[in-house]
C-alpha positions as CSV (number, residue, x, y, z in Angstrom):
1,M,110.4,-127.5,10.7
2,L,110.7,-123.8,12.3
3,N,107.7,-121.9,12.2
4,T,108.2,-118.1,12.0
5,P,104.7,-117.5,13.6
6,T,105.8,-119.3,16.5
7,L,108.7,-118.0,16.6
8,W,107.0,-114.6,17.1
9,T,105.0,-116.0,19.4
10,V,107.8,-116.8,22.1
11,F,109.0,-113.2,21.2
12,V,106.1,-111.2,22.4
13,V,105.6,-113.7,25.8
14,N,109.8,-113.7,26.3
15,F,109.8,-110.3,25.9
16,V,106.5,-109.2,28.4
17,A,108.3,-111.4,31.1
18,L,111.6,-109.8,31.0
19,G,109.0,-106.3,31.1
20,V,107.9,-107.5,34.4
21,I,111.2,-108.6,35.8
22,W,112.4,-105.1,35.1
23,A,109.0,-103.7,36.1
24,Y,110.1,-105.4,39.2
25,V,113.8,-104.3,39.6
26,T,112.2,-100.5,38.8
27,R,110.2,-100.9,41.7
28,S,112.5,-102.1,44.4
29,Y,115.3,-100.1,43.3
30,P,113.7,-96.6,42.0
31,K,117.2,-94.8,42.2
32,F,118.5,-97.5,39.3
33,A,117.1,-95.2,36.3
34,A,118.5,-97.5,33.5
35,A,116.1,-100.2,34.4
36,R,113.2,-97.8,33.7
37,F,114.4,-97.8,30.1
38,W,115.2,-101.3,29.6
39,M,111.9,-102.3,31.2
40,A,110.3,-100.0,28.3
41,S,112.5,-101.9,25.9
42,S,111.1,-104.9,26.7
43,F,107.9,-103.8,26.5
44,V,107.8,-102.0,23.7
45,G,109.7,-104.9,21.8
46,A,107.2,-107.0,23.1
47,L,104.1,-104.3,21.7
48,G,106.4,-104.5,18.4
49,A,106.8,-108.3,17.8
50,T,103.1,-108.3,18.6
51,T,102.6,-106.5,15.6
52,A,104.9,-107.8,13.6
53,L,103.0,-111.3,14.2
54,V,100.2,-109.8,12.6
55,R,101.4,-108.5,9.4
56,L,102.1,-111.9,8.7
57,F,98.3,-112.5,8.4
58,V,97.2,-109.0,6.8
59,A,97.9,-107.6,4.0
60,S,97.6,-104.1,5.0
61,P,101.4,-101.9,4.9
62,L,100.2,-100.6,8.8
63,P,100.9,-103.5,10.5
64,L,104.4,-103.6,9.0
65,L,105.2,-100.2,9.7
66,L,104.1,-100.7,13.6
67,G,105.8,-103.2,14.3
68,A,109.1,-101.7,12.5
69,A,108.4,-98.8,14.8
70,G,108.1,-101.1,18.0
71,V,111.1,-103.0,17.5
72,I,113.6,-99.9,16.4
73,A,112.1,-98.2,19.3
74,A,113.3,-101.1,21.7
75,C,116.4,-101.2,20.5
76,C,116.4,-97.0,21.4
77,L,115.3,-97.7,24.1
78,A,118.1,-100.5,25.4
79,T,120.8,-98.1,24.3
80,M,119.5,-95.0,26.2
81,G,119.3,-97.4,29.2
82,I,122.9,-98.6,28.7
83,Q,123.5,-94.7,28.6
84,R,122.0,-94.0,31.8
85,F,123.6,-96.9,33.2
86,Y,126.9,-95.4,32.9
87,D,125.5,-92.0,34.0
88,R,126.0,-90.7,30.3
89,P,123.3,-88.2,29.1
90,V,120.8,-89.8,27.0
91,S,120.6,-88.9,23.4
92,W,116.8,-88.4,23.1
93,R,117.5,-86.2,19.6
94,L,119.8,-88.5,18.4
95,M,117.7,-91.5,18.8
96,T,114.2,-89.7,18.1
97,T,116.3,-89.1,14.6
98,T,117.9,-92.2,13.7
99,G,114.2,-93.4,14.6
100,A,112.3,-91.2,12.4
101,L,114.6,-91.7,9.6
102,S,114.4,-95.7,9.7
103,L,111.0,-95.5,9.6
104,A,110.8,-92.4,7.0
105,G,113.0,-95.0,4.7
106,I,110.6,-97.9,5.5
107,V,107.7,-95.9,4.7
108,V,109.2,-94.3,1.1
109,F,110.3,-98.1,0.0
110,M,106.5,-99.8,1.0
111,V,104.4,-97.1,-0.3
112,G,106.4,-94.6,-2.8
113,F,107.8,-97.6,-4.9
114,D,107.4,-101.1,-3.7
115,H,111.2,-102.1,-3.0
116,M,112.1,-105.1,-0.5
117,Q,115.5,-104.6,-0.5
118,L,116.1,-100.8,0.6
119,R,112.4,-101.2,2.8
120,M,114.9,-104.5,5.2
121,L,118.1,-101.9,4.8
122,S,116.6,-98.6,6.1
123,Y,114.9,-101.2,9.1
124,T,118.2,-102.7,9.7
125,L,119.6,-99.6,10.3
126,G,117.1,-98.2,12.6
127,Q,118.0,-101.3,14.4
128,A,121.9,-101.8,14.1
129,L,122.6,-97.6,14.7
130,P,121.4,-97.6,17.9
131,L,122.8,-101.1,19.5
132,V,126.6,-99.7,17.8
133,L,126.8,-96.4,20.4
134,A,126.3,-98.9,23.0
135,L,129.5,-100.8,22.0
136,R,132.1,-98.5,23.4
137,L,130.5,-98.0,27.0
138,L,129.9,-101.6,27.3
139,L,133.2,-102.7,26.0
140,S,135.1,-99.7,27.2
141,P,133.8,-98.0,30.0
142,T,135.3,-94.8,31.2
143,E,135.9,-96.2,34.8
144,G,138.7,-99.0,33.1
145,R,136.5,-102.1,34.5
146,V,134.3,-103.8,32.2
147,S,132.4,-106.2,34.2
148,P,131.0,-109.9,33.0
149,G,127.5,-108.5,32.3
150,A,128.9,-105.5,29.9
151,R,131.3,-107.8,28.4
152,L,128.1,-110.1,27.4
153,S,126.4,-107.4,26.2
154,G,128.7,-106.4,24.0
155,I,129.1,-109.7,22.3
156,V,125.4,-110.2,22.1
157,I,125.0,-106.8,20.6
158,L,128.4,-107.9,17.8
159,A,126.2,-110.8,17.2
160,I,123.1,-109.4,16.6
161,I,124.9,-106.9,14.4
162,A,126.4,-109.8,12.7
163,I,122.6,-111.4,11.9
164,L,121.8,-107.7,10.6
165,V,124.3,-107.6,8.4
166,V,124.1,-111.1,6.6
167,R,120.2,-110.3,6.2
168,T,120.8,-107.1,4.5
169,I,123.7,-108.8,2.7
170,G,121.2,-111.1,1.3
171,N,118.3,-109.4,0.6
172,L,120.4,-106.6,-1.5
173,L,122.1,-110.0,-3.2
174,G,117.8,-110.9,-4.6
175,H,117.1,-113.1,-1.8
176,D,114.0,-112.3,0.5
177,L,115.0,-113.1,4.2
178,S,112.3,-111.2,5.3
179,A,110.4,-112.9,8.1
180,K,107.5,-112.4,5.8
181,A,108.9,-114.5,2.8
182,G,109.0,-117.9,5.2
183,G,111.5,-120.6,4.9
184,Q,113.8,-121.9,7.1
185,T,116.8,-119.2,6.5
186,P,114.8,-116.3,7.6
187,A,113.0,-118.7,10.7
188,L,116.7,-119.5,11.7
189,M,117.6,-115.8,12.0
190,V,114.6,-115.1,13.9
191,L,115.3,-117.3,16.2
192,G,118.9,-116.0,16.5
193,L,117.7,-112.8,17.1
194,L,115.3,-114.1,19.6
195,F,117.9,-116.1,21.5
196,L,120.3,-113.0,21.4
197,S,117.7,-110.5,22.7
198,M,116.8,-112.4,25.8
199,T,120.7,-113.3,26.3
200,L,120.9,-109.3,26.1
201,N,118.8,-108.5,28.8
202,F,120.2,-111.3,30.9
203,G,123.4,-109.3,30.3
204,F,121.9,-106.6,31.2
205,L,120.8,-108.1,34.5
206,L,124.1,-108.8,35.3
207,M,125.2,-105.7,35.1
208,A,122.6,-104.6,37.1
209,I,123.4,-106.8,39.4
210,D,127.4,-105.9,39.7
211,R,126.2,-102.3,40.1
212,L,124.3,-103.0,43.3
213,R,126.9,-105.6,44.6
214,A,129.2,-102.9,44.3
215,E,127.0,-100.3,46.1
216,V,126.1,-102.5,49.0
217,A,129.9,-103.2,49.5
218,D,131.1,-99.4,49.2
219,L,128.3,-98.9,51.8
220,A,130.0,-101.5,53.7
221,L,133.1,-99.0,53.7
222,L,131.8,-95.4,53.8
223,D,130.7,-93.3,56.4
224,D,126.6,-92.7,56.4
225,L,127.3,-89.0,57.6
226,T,130.2,-87.7,55.6
227,G,130.2,-89.9,53.4
228,V,134.4,-90.5,53.7
229,A,135.6,-94.1,54.2
230,N,134.8,-95.7,57.9
231,R,136.8,-97.7,60.4
232,R,136.8,-100.8,58.7
233,H,137.9,-99.6,55.4
234,L,140.7,-97.5,57.5
235,L,142.4,-100.7,58.5
236,Q,142.0,-102.5,55.4
237,R,144.1,-99.6,53.7
238,L,146.5,-99.6,56.5
239,T,147.2,-103.2,56.2
240,E,147.5,-103.1,52.5
241,E,150.2,-100.0,53.3
242,C,151.9,-102.0,56.2
243,A,152.6,-104.6,53.9
244,R,153.8,-102.5,51.2
245,S,156.2,-101.0,53.1
246,E,157.4,-103.9,55.3
247,R,158.2,-105.5,51.4
248,S,159.6,-102.4,49.5
249,G,160.7,-100.4,52.9
250,A,159.3,-97.2,51.8
251,P,157.5,-95.3,54.5
252,F,153.8,-93.8,54.6
253,S,152.6,-91.8,57.3
254,L,148.9,-91.2,59.3
255,L,147.2,-88.5,60.7
256,V,144.5,-88.8,63.9
257,I,142.6,-85.5,64.2
258,D,140.3,-85.1,66.6
259,L,137.8,-82.1,66.7
260,D,138.6,-79.8,69.9
261,G,135.5,-79.3,72.1
262,F,132.9,-80.9,69.9
263,K,130.9,-82.5,73.1
264,A,130.2,-78.3,73.7
265,I,129.0,-78.2,70.2
266,N,126.5,-81.0,70.5
267,D,125.4,-80.3,74.1
268,T,125.4,-76.4,73.3
269,H,124.0,-76.1,69.8
270,G,122.3,-80.1,69.2
271,H,123.4,-82.9,67.6
272,A,122.2,-81.8,64.0
273,A,124.3,-79.3,64.7
274,G,127.5,-81.0,65.4
275,D,126.5,-83.7,62.4
276,A,126.7,-80.6,60.3
277,C,130.6,-79.3,61.7
278,L,131.8,-83.2,60.8
279,Q,130.4,-82.4,57.5
280,H,131.5,-79.1,57.0
281,F,135.3,-80.4,58.4
282,T,135.5,-83.4,56.2
283,L,134.7,-81.1,53.2
284,M,137.5,-78.7,54.3
285,A,140.0,-81.6,55.4
286,Q,139.3,-83.2,51.3
287,T,140.6,-79.9,50.4
288,R,143.9,-80.1,51.5
289,L,144.7,-83.7,50.9
290,R,146.4,-84.9,47.8
291,P,145.4,-87.8,45.1
292,G,145.7,-91.2,46.6
293,D,145.1,-89.7,50.1
294,M,142.5,-91.5,51.7
295,L,140.7,-89.3,54.6
296,A,138.4,-92.1,57.2
297,R,136.0,-91.5,59.5
298,T,136.8,-93.7,63.0
299,G,133.9,-92.8,65.2
300,G,132.3,-89.6,67.1
301,D,134.8,-86.5,66.0
302,E,137.6,-88.6,65.0
303,F,139.2,-88.9,61.7
304,C,142.2,-90.3,60.0
305,V,144.5,-90.0,57.1
306,V,146.3,-92.1,55.3
307,L,149.0,-90.4,53.5
308,P,151.1,-92.8,50.7
309,S,154.5,-92.9,50.1
310,S,155.0,-90.1,53.0
311,S,157.5,-88.8,54.9
312,L,157.2,-87.6,58.3
313,R,158.1,-84.2,57.2
314,E,155.5,-84.2,54.3
315,A,152.9,-85.9,56.8
316,A,153.5,-82.3,58.9
317,T,153.3,-80.2,55.7
318,I,149.8,-81.8,55.3
319,A,148.4,-81.6,58.7
320,R,149.7,-78.2,58.8
321,R,147.7,-77.3,55.8
322,V,144.3,-79.3,56.7
323,L,144.9,-76.9,60.4
324,E,145.4,-74.1,58.5
325,V,142.3,-74.1,56.8
326,C,140.0,-74.7,60.1
327,R,141.7,-71.4,61.3
328,Q,141.1,-69.5,58.8
329,D,137.7,-70.9,58.5
330,A,137.0,-70.1,61.8
331,E,138.2,-66.9,61.6
332,A,135.6,-66.1,59.0
333,C,132.9,-67.3,61.0
334,T,130.1,-64.6,62.1
335,G,126.8,-64.5,63.7
336,S,125.7,-68.4,64.5
337,E,128.4,-70.0,62.3
338,I,130.2,-72.4,64.9
339,P,134.0,-72.3,64.9
340,I,136.0,-75.6,64.0
341,A,139.0,-76.3,65.8
342,I,141.1,-79.2,65.5
343,S,144.2,-81.5,67.0
344,I,146.1,-83.8,64.8
345,G,148.6,-86.2,65.6
346,V,151.1,-86.9,63.0
347,A,153.1,-90.8,62.8
348,Q,155.5,-92.7,60.3
349,W,155.6,-96.1,59.5
350,D,158.7,-97.9,60.5
351,R,160.3,-101.2,60.9
352,G,159.5,-101.1,64.3
353,I,155.7,-101.5,63.2
354,G,155.8,-103.6,61.0
355,E,153.0,-105.6,59.4
356,F,150.8,-104.2,62.5
357,P,148.4,-100.8,61.9
358,D,147.7,-100.8,65.5
359,R,151.0,-99.8,66.6
360,L,151.4,-96.9,64.0
361,M,147.7,-95.7,65.2
362,A,148.6,-95.8,68.7
363,N,152.0,-93.7,67.6
364,A,149.7,-91.2,65.8
365,D,147.5,-91.2,69.3
366,H,150.5,-90.6,71.2
367,A,151.1,-87.4,69.0
368,L,147.6,-86.2,69.1
369,Y,147.5,-86.6,72.8
370,A,150.5,-84.3,72.9
371,A,148.7,-81.8,70.4
372,K,145.5,-81.5,72.7
373,K,148.5,-81.2,75.9
374,N,150.0,-78.1,74.2
375,G,146.8,-76.4,74.1
376,K,144.8,-78.1,71.2
377,N,144.2,-76.3,68.1
378,D,147.7,-77.9,67.5
379,F,149.2,-80.7,65.9
380,A,151.9,-82.7,67.4
381,V,154.5,-85.3,65.6
382,Y,155.7,-88.7,66.9
383,D,159.3,-89.3,66.8
384,P,160.6,-92.9,67.6
385,S,162.5,-92.5,70.7
386,P,166.3,-92.1,71.0
387,P,168.3,-95.1,72.5
388,L,168.7,-93.0,75.8
389,S,165.2,-92.1,75.9
390,P,162.8,-94.2,77.7
391,E,159.9,-92.3,76.4
392,P,158.9,-91.5,72.6
393,I,159.4,-87.8,72.0
394,C,155.7,-85.8,70.4
395,R,156.8,-82.5,69.1
396,G,154.4,-80.3,68.4
397,E,153.9,-77.2,66.4
398,A,155.5,-74.7,68.5
399,A,159.0,-77.0,68.8
400,R,158.9,-78.4,65.5
401,N,161.5,-79.5,63.3
402,F,159.4,-79.4,59.7
403,A,159.4,-75.5,59.3
């Protein structure tokens, strides 16, 4: 035989344990704001369940009201944690209004005139409405990828809502399915809600683990200083593009960029100024790239840009854009501002490169050296050698065929 007070006690103990886990997560990852809401939801839910346990033995309506307030607040905080997880604005006003209206309904149908069915309806709406708001974020996130934890949380919320709906319909049909009524059916519903509430928090934990794993993976592929892709990410992308071009024959291109005189900037102005120049160049270059182009820092003052589905002519056009924005910025420098000059080498994938990205990088480097030799602050393109020429041809901007 299921015992409702015992189930509520288990509910309290488990939610206190979940609150401690979320407190540890909050302390370990202070920037993970959603964990603070889920921690608060667990502790507030445990407090509400404790009060609900008291109301089974006390005739006063106050424990009933406080217990309902705690459980409703826990649902609202769980939803706000989901909103924060997906970087959405937290709906404080909406959640407060929903909770206040639900509690007002409970007070009216408990103190104004006693009507158990409508009281339970108000209580159910206070729990269900916040959870309904979270479903869209969990099952249809804006980034288009539903994590296993989010899918589990969405399914659990649907199951919780289903139990609440069944309980409400049963009450409206004249069956007292409140916890205070006793009996096996209310106890089974409490057991189901207890299990699902715990599972929902495990879903949140899976979401947190998935997010933290993704952040670690991003850190492994991003440059710490500039925030663009690092050399490892560049090589991965080049390998993918080479394999794709090998299959389809469609070209793509690569820019290799070097900041002219960067060592002199570090020696004269200090490494902090050099770092600022790298960050400033990154921002300027990104304004001239297309969606889908990948800017990467390969080390020191060297950068590469992967240009998918781009011919040598298109790549030269983009190189000229990047060069021009740096020239214009340098002309506008005044006082202590440091002008930035760059040289760019441009190369295109061909069948001779095949699936070996290092060959493409070598071709682009060859063009970069030609741009440096032409006086720097310039770009050059790499052309494969004609049949009778022993050396490849690198054409700089001054002698380009891409006007």
